[in-house]
Each structure stands twice: as C-alpha cells, then as structure tokens.
Backbone and ligand atoms as CSV (ligand in chain L), in Angstrom:
chain,resi,resn,atom,element,x,y,z
A,1,MET,N,N,-17.576,-62.645,39.756
A,1,MET,CA,C,-17.546,-61.098,39.430
A,1,MET,C,C,-16.249,-60.473,39.797
A,2,LYS,N,N,-15.823,-60.852,40.908
A,2,LYS,CA,C,-14.596,-60.141,41.361
A,2,LYS,C,C,-13.496,-60.316,40.392
A,3,ALA,N,N,-13.389,-61.737,40.092
A,3,ALA,CA,C,-12.467,-62.065,39.074
A,3,ALA,C,C,-12.371,-61.221,37.903
A,4,THR,N,N,-13.553,-61.052,37.375
A,4,THR,CA,C,-13.816,-60.334,36.023
A,4,THR,C,C,-13.295,-58.739,36.297
A,5,LEU,N,N,-13.875,-58.194,37.257
A,5,LEU,CA,C,-13.457,-56.828,37.515
A,5,LEU,C,C,-11.751,-56.869,37.729
A,6,ALA,N,N,-11.270,-57.667,38.225
A,6,ALA,CA,C,-9.735,-57.791,38.548
A,6,ALA,C,C,-9.061,-57.824,37.185
A,7,SER,N,N,-9.593,-58.809,36.279
A,7,SER,CA,C,-9.089,-58.920,35.005
A,7,SER,C,C,-9.114,-57.714,34.098
A,8,ILE,N,N,-10.151,-56.902,34.180
A,8,ILE,CA,C,-10.375,-55.734,33.469
A,8,ILE,C,C,-9.414,-54.533,34.013
A,9,ARG,N,N,-9.306,-54.659,35.332
A,9,ARG,CA,C,-8.324,-53.631,35.987
A,9,ARG,C,C,-6.950,-53.863,35.541
A,10,THR,N,N,-6.630,-55.275,35.336
A,10,THR,CA,C,-5.241,-55.510,34.877
A,10,THR,C,C,-5.012,-55.082,33.438
A,11,VAL,N,N,-6.088,-55.263,32.569
A,11,VAL,CA,C,-5.880,-54.777,31.237
A,11,VAL,C,C,-5.721,-53.252,31.192
A,12,TYR,N,N,-6.405,-52.450,32.017
A,12,TYR,CA,C,-6.189,-51.031,32.121
A,12,TYR,C,C,-4.866,-50.709,32.693
A,13,ALA,N,N,-4.297,-51.516,33.753
A,13,ALA,CA,C,-3.069,-51.227,34.354
A,13,ALA,C,C,-1.905,-51.544,33.097
A,14,ASP,N,N,-2.183,-52.623,32.390
A,14,ASP,CA,C,-1.078,-52.814,31.405
A,14,ASP,C,C,-1.073,-51.826,30.186
A,15,LEU,N,N,-2.321,-51.304,30.018
A,15,LEU,CA,C,-2.550,-50.244,29.031
A,15,LEU,C,C,-1.623,-48.961,29.499
A,16,ALA,N,N,-1.620,-48.788,30.855
A,16,ALA,CA,C,-0.858,-47.575,31.495
A,16,ALA,C,C,0.560,-47.757,31.386
A,17,GLN,N,N,0.973,-49.047,31.115
A,17,GLN,CA,C,2.415,-49.232,31.090
A,17,GLN,C,C,2.910,-49.225,29.638
A,18,ARG,N,N,2.033,-48.945,28.571
A,18,ARG,CA,C,2.556,-48.884,27.408
A,18,ARG,C,C,3.263,-47.630,27.115
A,19,PRO,N,N,4.290,-47.606,26.172
A,19,PRO,CA,C,5.168,-46.627,25.970
A,19,PRO,C,C,4.788,-45.634,24.957
A,20,VAL,N,N,3.370,-45.359,25.086
A,20,VAL,CA,C,2.709,-44.436,24.189
A,20,VAL,C,C,2.448,-43.301,24.980
A,21,GLN,N,N,2.853,-42.083,24.673
A,21,GLN,CA,C,2.703,-40.919,25.497
A,21,GLN,C,C,1.183,-40.401,25.363
A,22,ARG,N,N,0.654,-40.408,26.371
A,22,ARG,CA,C,-0.773,-39.836,26.677
A,22,ARG,C,C,-0.860,-39.036,27.873
A,23,ASP,N,N,-1.573,-38.078,27.684
A,23,ASP,CA,C,-1.665,-37.088,28.968
A,23,ASP,C,C,-3.002,-36.551,29.123
A,24,CYS,N,N,-3.921,-37.349,29.712
A,24,CYS,CA,C,-5.298,-36.969,29.958
A,24,CYS,C,C,-5.272,-36.030,30.997
A,25,ILE,N,N,-5.710,-34.718,30.827
A,25,ILE,CA,C,-5.734,-33.651,31.827
A,25,ILE,C,C,-7.292,-33.397,32.135
A,26,ARG,N,N,-8.200,-34.350,31.824
A,26,ARG,CA,C,-9.464,-34.275,32.345
A,26,ARG,C,C,-10.203,-33.167,31.711
A,27,ARG,N,N,-10.001,-32.826,30.344
A,27,ARG,CA,C,-10.698,-31.765,29.830
A,27,ARG,C,C,-12.178,-32.014,29.583
A,28,THR,N,N,-12.452,-33.165,29.513
A,28,THR,CA,C,-13.763,-33.808,29.310
A,28,THR,C,C,-14.476,-33.592,27.967
A,29,GLU,N,N,-13.792,-33.126,27.034
A,29,GLU,CA,C,-14.207,-32.788,25.643
A,29,GLU,C,C,-14.675,-34.070,25.132
A,30,CYS,N,N,-13.930,-35.193,25.415
A,30,CYS,CA,C,-14.357,-36.445,24.756
A,30,CYS,C,C,-15.672,-37.050,25.411
A,31,CYS,N,N,-16.126,-36.434,26.474
A,31,CYS,CA,C,-17.180,-36.949,27.163
A,31,CYS,C,C,-18.644,-36.407,26.704
A,32,GLN,N,N,-18.411,-35.530,25.630
A,32,GLN,CA,C,-19.483,-34.838,24.972
A,32,GLN,C,C,-19.757,-35.578,23.563
A,33,PHE,N,N,-20.496,-36.750,23.791
A,33,PHE,CA,C,-20.639,-37.588,22.677
A,33,PHE,C,C,-21.507,-36.776,21.465
A,34,LYS,N,N,-22.369,-35.943,21.809
A,34,LYS,CA,C,-23.215,-35.204,20.691
A,34,LYS,C,C,-22.163,-34.242,19.913
A,35,LEU,N,N,-21.263,-33.746,20.722
A,35,LEU,CA,C,-20.342,-32.827,19.955
A,35,LEU,C,C,-19.198,-33.498,19.303
A,36,THR,N,N,-18.902,-34.651,19.802
A,36,THR,CA,C,-17.785,-35.242,19.243
A,36,THR,C,C,-18.103,-36.254,17.952
A,37,GLY,N,N,-19.381,-36.675,18.151
A,37,GLY,CA,C,-19.982,-37.643,17.230
A,37,GLY,C,C,-19.364,-38.896,17.454
A,38,LYS,N,N,-18.813,-39.300,18.585
A,38,LYS,CA,C,-18.163,-40.676,19.097
A,38,LYS,C,C,-18.713,-40.935,20.436
A,39,THR,N,N,-19.012,-42.200,20.523
A,39,THR,CA,C,-19.316,-42.766,21.834
A,39,THR,C,C,-18.577,-43.919,22.135
A,40,PRO,N,N,-17.834,-43.965,23.375
A,40,PRO,CA,C,-17.192,-45.239,23.761
A,40,PRO,C,C,-17.955,-46.476,23.493
A,41,GLN,N,N,-17.490,-47.511,23.120
A,41,GLN,CA,C,-18.112,-48.737,22.954
A,41,GLN,C,C,-17.371,-49.673,23.948
A,42,LEU,N,N,-18.238,-50.361,24.793
A,42,LEU,CA,C,-17.765,-51.033,25.923
A,42,LEU,C,C,-18.069,-52.645,25.745
A,43,THR,N,N,-17.031,-53.451,26.153
A,43,THR,CA,C,-17.439,-54.975,26.143
A,43,THR,C,C,-18.100,-55.245,27.606
A,44,ARG,N,N,-18.477,-56.307,27.819
A,44,ARG,CA,C,-19.321,-56.622,29.086
A,44,ARG,C,C,-18.393,-56.324,30.200
A,45,GLY,N,N,-17.189,-56.886,30.231
A,45,GLY,CA,C,-16.259,-56.624,31.405
A,45,GLY,C,C,-16.026,-55.186,31.663
A,46,GLU,N,N,-15.898,-54.358,30.765
A,46,GLU,CA,C,-15.693,-53.010,31.002
A,46,GLU,C,C,-17.017,-52.371,31.471
A,47,ALA,N,N,-17.995,-52.752,30.952
A,47,ALA,CA,C,-19.381,-52.279,31.399
A,47,ALA,C,C,-19.608,-52.739,32.956
A,48,LEU,N,N,-19.265,-53.818,33.280
A,48,LEU,CA,C,-19.348,-54.323,34.713
A,48,LEU,C,C,-18.497,-53.434,35.513
A,49,LEU,N,N,-17.400,-53.193,35.223
A,49,LEU,CA,C,-16.475,-52.386,36.009
A,49,LEU,C,C,-16.931,-50.997,36.070
A,50,ALA,N,N,-17.546,-50.461,35.126
A,50,ALA,CA,C,-17.997,-49.042,34.999
A,50,ALA,C,C,-19.190,-49.068,35.923
A,51,ALA,N,N,-20.005,-49.913,35.914
A,51,ALA,CA,C,-21.262,-50.098,36.613
A,51,ALA,C,C,-20.835,-50.305,38.140
A,52,HIS,N,N,-19.874,-51.076,38.417
A,52,HIS,CA,C,-19.393,-51.056,39.817
A,52,HIS,C,C,-18.921,-49.805,40.338
A,53,GLY,N,N,-18.139,-49.046,39.521
A,53,GLY,CA,C,-17.606,-47.745,40.018
A,53,GLY,C,C,-18.856,-46.919,40.235
A,54,PHE,N,N,-19.831,-46.882,39.407
A,54,PHE,CA,C,-21.160,-46.246,39.563
A,54,PHE,C,C,-21.885,-46.383,40.788
A,55,ARG,N,N,-21.878,-47.635,41.018
A,55,ARG,CA,C,-22.569,-48.203,42.285
A,55,ARG,C,C,-21.795,-47.733,43.662
A,56,ALA,N,N,-20.453,-47.766,43.459
A,56,ALA,CA,C,-19.586,-47.262,44.470
A,56,ALA,C,C,-19.959,-45.914,44.927
A,57,SER,N,N,-20.288,-45.097,44.114
A,57,SER,CA,C,-20.630,-43.654,44.145
A,57,SER,C,C,-22.015,-43.594,45.048
A,58,GLY,N,N,-22.691,-44.564,45.178
A,58,GLY,CA,C,-23.807,-44.584,46.015
A,58,GLY,C,C,-25.127,-44.355,45.080
A,59,ARG,N,N,-24.888,-44.160,43.994
A,59,ARG,CA,C,-26.069,-43.901,42.904
A,59,ARG,C,C,-26.586,-45.095,42.382
A,60,LYS,N,N,-27.843,-45.145,42.037
A,60,LYS,CA,C,-28.505,-46.366,41.448
A,60,LYS,C,C,-28.916,-46.169,40.088
A,61,GLU,N,N,-29.640,-45.015,39.733
A,61,GLU,CA,C,-30.158,-44.855,38.414
A,61,GLU,C,C,-29.201,-44.199,37.558
A,62,LEU,N,N,-28.934,-44.627,36.437
A,62,LEU,CA,C,-28.174,-44.032,35.449
A,62,LEU,C,C,-28.690,-42.734,34.942
A,63,PRO,N,N,-28.041,-41.794,35.067
A,63,PRO,CA,C,-28.477,-40.401,34.511
A,63,PRO,C,C,-28.860,-40.560,33.026
A,64,GLN,N,N,-29.723,-39.614,32.518
A,64,GLN,CA,C,-30.008,-39.551,31.138
A,64,GLN,C,C,-29.894,-38.067,30.673
A,65,PRO,N,N,-28.721,-37.720,30.439
A,65,PRO,CA,C,-28.409,-36.392,29.985
A,65,PRO,C,C,-29.112,-36.067,28.638
A,66,THR,N,N,-29.707,-34.862,28.626
A,66,THR,CA,C,-30.422,-34.398,27.598
A,66,THR,C,C,-29.411,-33.549,26.463
A,67,ASP,N,N,-28.309,-33.259,26.896
A,67,ASP,CA,C,-27.324,-32.516,26.059
A,67,ASP,C,C,-26.425,-33.538,25.373
A,68,GLY,N,N,-26.615,-34.605,25.339
A,68,GLY,CA,C,-25.749,-35.693,24.451
A,68,GLY,C,C,-24.399,-35.830,25.077
A,69,SER,N,N,-24.246,-35.710,26.468
A,69,SER,CA,C,-23.021,-35.987,27.020
A,69,SER,C,C,-23.175,-37.410,27.755
A,70,CYS,N,N,-22.023,-37.716,28.313
A,70,CYS,CA,C,-21.838,-39.213,28.900
A,70,CYS,C,C,-22.599,-39.138,30.228
A,71,PRO,N,N,-23.426,-40.203,30.373
A,71,PRO,CA,C,-24.194,-40.194,31.822
A,71,PRO,C,C,-23.284,-40.016,32.858
A,72,PHE,N,N,-21.959,-40.313,32.815
A,72,PHE,CA,C,-21.076,-40.347,34.069
A,72,PHE,C,C,-20.482,-38.914,34.105
A,73,LEU,N,N,-20.584,-38.056,33.242
A,73,LEU,CA,C,-20.064,-36.669,33.299
A,73,LEU,C,C,-20.947,-35.862,34.246
A,74,GLN,N,N,-20.523,-35.488,35.498
A,74,GLN,CA,C,-21.309,-34.740,36.414
A,74,GLN,C,C,-21.642,-33.436,35.922
A,75,PRO,N,N,-23.003,-32.960,35.880
A,75,PRO,CA,C,-23.151,-31.634,35.316
A,75,PRO,C,C,-22.597,-30.416,36.173
A,76,LYS,N,N,-22.464,-30.528,37.404
A,76,LYS,CA,C,-21.993,-29.547,38.219
A,76,LYS,C,C,-20.514,-29.296,38.092
A,77,THR,N,N,-19.862,-30.333,38.254
A,77,THR,CA,C,-18.367,-30.327,38.364
A,77,THR,C,C,-17.651,-30.628,37.116
A,78,GLN,N,N,-18.331,-31.063,36.024
A,78,GLN,CA,C,-17.690,-31.502,34.734
A,78,GLN,C,C,-16.712,-32.413,34.944
A,79,LYS,N,N,-16.935,-33.408,35.971
A,79,LYS,CA,C,-15.900,-34.448,36.206
A,79,LYS,C,C,-16.464,-35.838,35.959
A,80,CYS,N,N,-15.602,-36.731,35.637
A,80,CYS,CA,C,-16.050,-38.086,35.416
A,80,CYS,C,C,-16.305,-38.941,36.661
A,81,LEU,N,N,-17.628,-39.242,36.999
A,81,LEU,CA,C,-17.910,-39.941,38.130
A,81,LEU,C,C,-17.231,-41.245,38.386
A,82,ILE,N,N,-16.797,-41.899,37.384
A,82,ILE,CA,C,-16.022,-43.318,37.464
A,82,ILE,C,C,-14.649,-43.207,36.877
A,83,TYR,N,N,-14.017,-42.078,36.973
A,83,TYR,CA,C,-12.730,-41.958,36.250
A,83,TYR,C,C,-11.873,-43.107,36.472
A,84,GLU,N,N,-11.507,-43.714,37.708
A,84,GLU,CA,C,-10.722,-44.795,37.843
A,84,GLU,C,C,-11.365,-46.083,37.198
A,85,SER,N,N,-12.586,-46.151,36.957
A,85,SER,CA,C,-13.071,-47.285,36.274
A,85,SER,C,C,-13.615,-46.989,34.848
A,86,ARG,N,N,-13.205,-45.803,34.228
A,86,ARG,CA,C,-13.563,-45.385,32.970
A,86,ARG,C,C,-13.057,-46.464,31.755
A,87,PRO,N,N,-13.967,-46.661,30.850
A,87,PRO,CA,C,-13.667,-47.657,29.884
A,87,PRO,C,C,-12.426,-47.525,29.010
A,88,PHE,N,N,-12.091,-48.552,28.393
A,88,PHE,CA,C,-10.769,-48.679,27.461
A,88,PHE,C,C,-10.796,-47.537,26.509
A,89,GLY,N,N,-12.038,-47.171,25.946
A,89,GLY,CA,C,-12.290,-46.311,24.951
A,89,GLY,C,C,-11.814,-44.819,25.443
A,90,CYS,N,N,-12.087,-44.554,26.519
A,90,CYS,CA,C,-11.934,-43.134,27.295
A,90,CYS,C,C,-10.427,-43.119,27.508
A,91,ARG,N,N,-9.735,-44.210,27.410
A,91,ARG,CA,C,-8.252,-44.201,27.739
A,91,ARG,C,C,-7.365,-44.090,26.555
A,92,THR,N,N,-8.062,-44.481,25.469
A,92,THR,CA,C,-7.272,-44.677,24.156
A,92,THR,C,C,-7.648,-44.010,22.959
A,93,HIS,N,N,-8.957,-43.769,22.759
A,93,HIS,CA,C,-9.414,-43.600,21.317
A,93,HIS,C,C,-10.009,-42.170,20.940
A,94,PHE,N,N,-10.189,-41.363,22.072
A,94,PHE,CA,C,-11.069,-40.264,21.699
A,94,PHE,C,C,-10.264,-38.718,21.646
A,95,CYS,N,N,-9.486,-38.530,22.574
A,95,CYS,CA,C,-9.137,-37.065,23.010
A,95,CYS,C,C,-7.899,-36.644,22.186
A,96,GLN,N,N,-8.235,-35.690,21.403
A,96,GLN,CA,C,-6.944,-35.203,20.658
A,96,GLN,C,C,-5.961,-34.477,21.650
A,97,PRO,N,N,-6.531,-33.724,22.627
A,97,PRO,CA,C,-5.642,-32.891,23.562
A,97,PRO,C,C,-4.913,-33.869,24.408
A,98,ALA,N,N,-5.181,-35.091,24.561
A,98,ALA,CA,C,-4.512,-35.964,25.337
A,98,ALA,C,C,-3.423,-36.882,24.445
A,99,GLY,N,N,-3.507,-36.397,23.101
A,99,GLY,CA,C,-2.534,-37.156,22.224
A,99,GLY,C,C,-3.134,-37.878,21.060
A,100,GLY,N,N,-4.473,-37.870,21.053
A,100,GLY,CA,C,-5.192,-38.445,19.930
A,100,GLY,C,C,-5.340,-40.078,20.061
A,101,PRO,N,N,-6.069,-40.529,18.992
A,101,PRO,CA,C,-6.426,-41.927,19.283
A,101,PRO,C,C,-5.096,-42.801,19.275
A,102,MET,N,N,-4.881,-43.878,20.070
A,102,MET,CA,C,-3.810,-44.681,19.972
A,102,MET,C,C,-3.838,-45.601,18.742
A,103,ASP,N,N,-2.822,-46.015,18.287
A,103,ASP,CA,C,-2.923,-46.825,17.092
A,103,ASP,C,C,-3.330,-48.282,17.512
A,104,ARG,N,N,-4.276,-48.673,16.686
A,104,ARG,CA,C,-4.894,-49.906,17.198
A,104,ARG,C,C,-4.006,-51.113,17.356
A,105,LYS,N,N,-2.881,-51.049,16.408
A,105,LYS,CA,C,-1.963,-52.193,16.462
A,105,LYS,C,C,-1.095,-52.230,17.941
A,106,ASP,N,N,-1.087,-50.886,18.502
A,106,ASP,CA,C,-0.427,-50.822,19.720
A,106,ASP,C,C,-0.937,-51.464,21.046
A,107,VAL,N,N,-2.283,-51.547,20.771
A,107,VAL,CA,C,-3.176,-52.089,21.892
A,107,VAL,C,C,-4.104,-53.381,21.598
A,108,LEU,N,N,-3.829,-53.998,20.232
A,108,LEU,CA,C,-4.600,-54.934,19.818
A,108,LEU,C,C,-4.492,-56.123,20.936
A,109,ASP,N,N,-3.520,-56.498,21.426
A,109,ASP,CA,C,-3.440,-57.621,22.445
A,109,ASP,C,C,-4.446,-57.407,23.607
A,110,LEU,N,N,-4.317,-56.004,24.054
A,110,LEU,CA,C,-5.316,-55.602,25.220
A,110,LEU,C,C,-6.897,-55.791,24.622
A,111,ILE,N,N,-7.152,-55.323,23.460
A,111,ILE,CA,C,-8.342,-55.460,23.006
A,111,ILE,C,C,-8.857,-56.942,22.917
A,112,ARG,N,N,-8.019,-57.737,22.415
A,112,ARG,CA,C,-8.216,-59.149,22.322
A,112,ARG,C,C,-8.543,-59.727,23.681
A,113,ARG,N,N,-7.832,-59.230,24.754
A,113,ARG,CA,C,-8.146,-59.689,26.075
A,113,ARG,C,C,-9.513,-59.241,26.610
A,114,LEU,N,N,-9.984,-57.964,26.171
A,114,LEU,CA,C,-11.270,-57.368,26.613
A,114,LEU,C,C,-12.346,-58.368,25.868
A,115,GLU,N,N,-12.009,-58.755,24.596
A,115,GLU,CA,C,-12.990,-59.399,23.817
A,115,GLU,C,C,-13.065,-60.837,24.440
A,116,GLN,N,N,-12.057,-61.406,24.821
A,116,GLN,CA,C,-12.140,-62.756,25.421
A,116,GLN,C,C,-12.987,-62.745,26.672
A,117,ILE,N,N,-12.819,-61.718,27.363
A,117,ILE,CA,C,-13.536,-61.755,28.709
A,117,ILE,C,C,-15.043,-61.485,28.314
A,118,ASP,N,N,-15.350,-60.653,27.335
A,118,ASP,CA,C,-16.624,-60.403,26.830
A,118,ASP,C,C,-17.452,-61.635,26.519
A,119,SER,N,N,-16.542,-62.606,25.707
A,119,SER,CA,C,-16.984,-63.706,25.159
A,119,SER,C,C,-17.386,-64.624,26.255
A,120,GLU,N,N,-16.387,-64.794,27.200
A,120,GLU,CA,C,-16.626,-65.571,28.440
A,120,GLU,C,C,-17.859,-65.176,29.324
A,121,LEU,N,N,-18.282,-63.975,29.176
A,121,LEU,CA,C,-19.529,-63.448,29.854
A,121,LEU,C,C,-20.782,-63.602,29.015
A,122,GLY,N,N,-20.573,-64.234,27.710
A,122,GLY,CA,C,-21.794,-64.308,26.909
A,122,GLY,C,C,-21.985,-63.128,26.006
A,123,GLY,N,N,-21.141,-62.282,25.849
A,123,GLY,CA,C,-21.289,-61.145,25.150
A,123,GLY,C,C,-21.114,-61.301,23.629
A,124,ASP,N,N,-21.586,-60.312,22.847
A,124,ASP,CA,C,-21.492,-60.373,21.408
A,124,ASP,C,C,-20.759,-59.178,20.912
A,125,GLY,N,N,-19.693,-58.673,21.712
A,125,GLY,CA,C,-18.915,-57.615,21.224
A,125,GLY,C,C,-19.444,-56.262,21.997
A,126,PRO,N,N,-18.625,-55.267,21.660
A,126,PRO,CA,C,-18.956,-53.941,22.295
A,126,PRO,C,C,-20.254,-53.353,21.995
A,127,HIS,N,N,-20.802,-52.472,22.966
A,127,HIS,CA,C,-22.009,-51.852,22.712
A,127,HIS,C,C,-21.811,-50.415,23.226
A,128,ALA,N,N,-22.577,-49.438,22.697
A,128,ALA,CA,C,-22.331,-48.123,23.169
A,128,ALA,C,C,-22.529,-47.916,24.703
A,129,LEU,N,N,-21.860,-47.000,25.183
A,129,LEU,CA,C,-21.690,-46.809,26.577
A,129,LEU,C,C,-23.035,-46.963,27.399
A,130,THR,N,N,-24.065,-46.224,27.116
A,130,THR,CA,C,-25.169,-46.278,27.854
A,130,THR,C,C,-25.850,-47.519,27.846
A,131,GLN,N,N,-25.928,-48.180,26.774
A,131,GLN,CA,C,-26.598,-49.502,26.549
A,131,GLN,C,C,-25.770,-50.531,27.266
A,132,ALA,N,N,-24.505,-50.522,27.117
A,132,ALA,CA,C,-23.547,-51.548,27.849
A,132,ALA,C,C,-23.725,-51.395,29.268
A,133,VAL,N,N,-23.820,-50.107,29.892
A,133,VAL,CA,C,-23.796,-49.885,31.243
A,133,VAL,C,C,-25.180,-50.340,31.878
A,134,SER,N,N,-26.268,-49.910,31.116
A,134,SER,CA,C,-27.550,-50.314,31.427
A,134,SER,C,C,-27.689,-51.866,31.589
A,135,TRP,N,N,-27.174,-52.596,30.790
A,135,TRP,CA,C,-27.024,-53.999,31.054
A,135,TRP,C,C,-26.383,-54.405,32.248
A,136,ALA,N,N,-25.144,-53.873,32.370
A,136,ALA,CA,C,-24.301,-54.228,33.517
A,136,ALA,C,C,-25.152,-53.822,34.855
A,137,LEU,N,N,-25.929,-52.820,34.988
A,137,LEU,CA,C,-26.545,-52.585,36.256
A,137,LEU,C,C,-27.585,-53.497,36.393
A,138,GLU,N,N,-28.055,-54.223,35.508
A,138,GLU,CA,C,-29.187,-55.080,35.751
A,138,GLU,C,C,-28.584,-56.446,36.305
A,139,GLN,N,N,-27.240,-56.726,36.221
A,139,GLN,CA,C,-26.706,-57.913,36.709
A,139,GLN,C,C,-26.471,-57.798,38.214
A,140,LYS,N,N,-26.609,-58.922,38.823
A,140,LYS,CA,C,-26.431,-58.944,40.378
A,140,LYS,C,C,-24.902,-58.913,40.677
L,1,SF4,S1,S,-16.897,-42.528,31.331
L,1,SF4,FE1,FE,-15.915,-40.717,32.101
L,1,SF4,S2,S,-14.021,-40.368,30.789
L,1,SF4,FE2,FE,-15.460,-41.722,29.741
L,1,SF4,S3,S,-16.832,-40.398,28.457
L,1,SF4,FE3,FE,-17.897,-40.865,30.357
L,1,SF4,S4,S,-17.359,-39.081,31.685
L,1,SF4,FE4,FE,-15.945,-39.117,30.110
C-alpha cells in the first residue's frame, strides 16, 4: 500500500513540474459536481490516496452531500478536506479560473502511469469519485 501511495504522489509531483501554467486558487467551483456537470474519475491508486488523506483527517464515514458537491468539500469552510491528496482530475481537467483543462497530450504519459497502477491493483479503469473512494475505504 505504501508503495502505491508513493507512486501516485510521484505522478502528482511530476505533474506539478510540467511547464503548463495552472493557478489553482481554491475557488472550489470545480467541486460542485451538480453545477459543473462533471465529476472527477479516479483510478484505484488515486482513490487509495484520497481515502488515505480522508482517514488522516480522523473521519471514517464518507459524507453524502445532498447538493451535488464533492464529499470532500467541507460545507462550513468550503475547503477541500484532502487537498494535498486530491485526484489527478482535480489538478488538470476541470477548472476554467485555474487555466482550463490541460491538453490530454501534455499529460498522457502520467495518465498511462495511473492506468498501469490501476491495472496492477486489479482495477478496470477510472470510476466516479464517490464510487472510487467508497471502494478504497473498504480496503485494509
Ligand atoms: S477532491 Fe477536493 S479539489 Fe477535488 S473536487 Fe473534491 S473537494 Fe474539490
């Protein structure tokens, strides 16, 4: 498990080194799935890291927001509970104010690495955030 989490963190760190200008200022618009009509899709490794970040916050039960927002978006503070462990999609594909979606060709090698880890974990590709993290929270 530790090696998996380290591999995912390395992918995220490599993404941060890409010469594509992005400036997330945590407006959290992209965390409103119902409003945007988009939900991050997570591979298994990403889901395990997100679940790890969630557990580290001391929480156990994944919230079930009724407003269509991300379960990691804290209602009172409007901050991401797992920001350092947030999925690849939150870093690349959603937010217009942060610079808009990254071109897939600029990050395709990183996506392939996430897919490879997913395959090694017995996954069948990305799943919507809540579904993927629910699976991860069931893992020991
Ligand atoms: S994981 Fe964090 S950054 Fe990503 S959609 Fe949820 S609250 Fe927003």
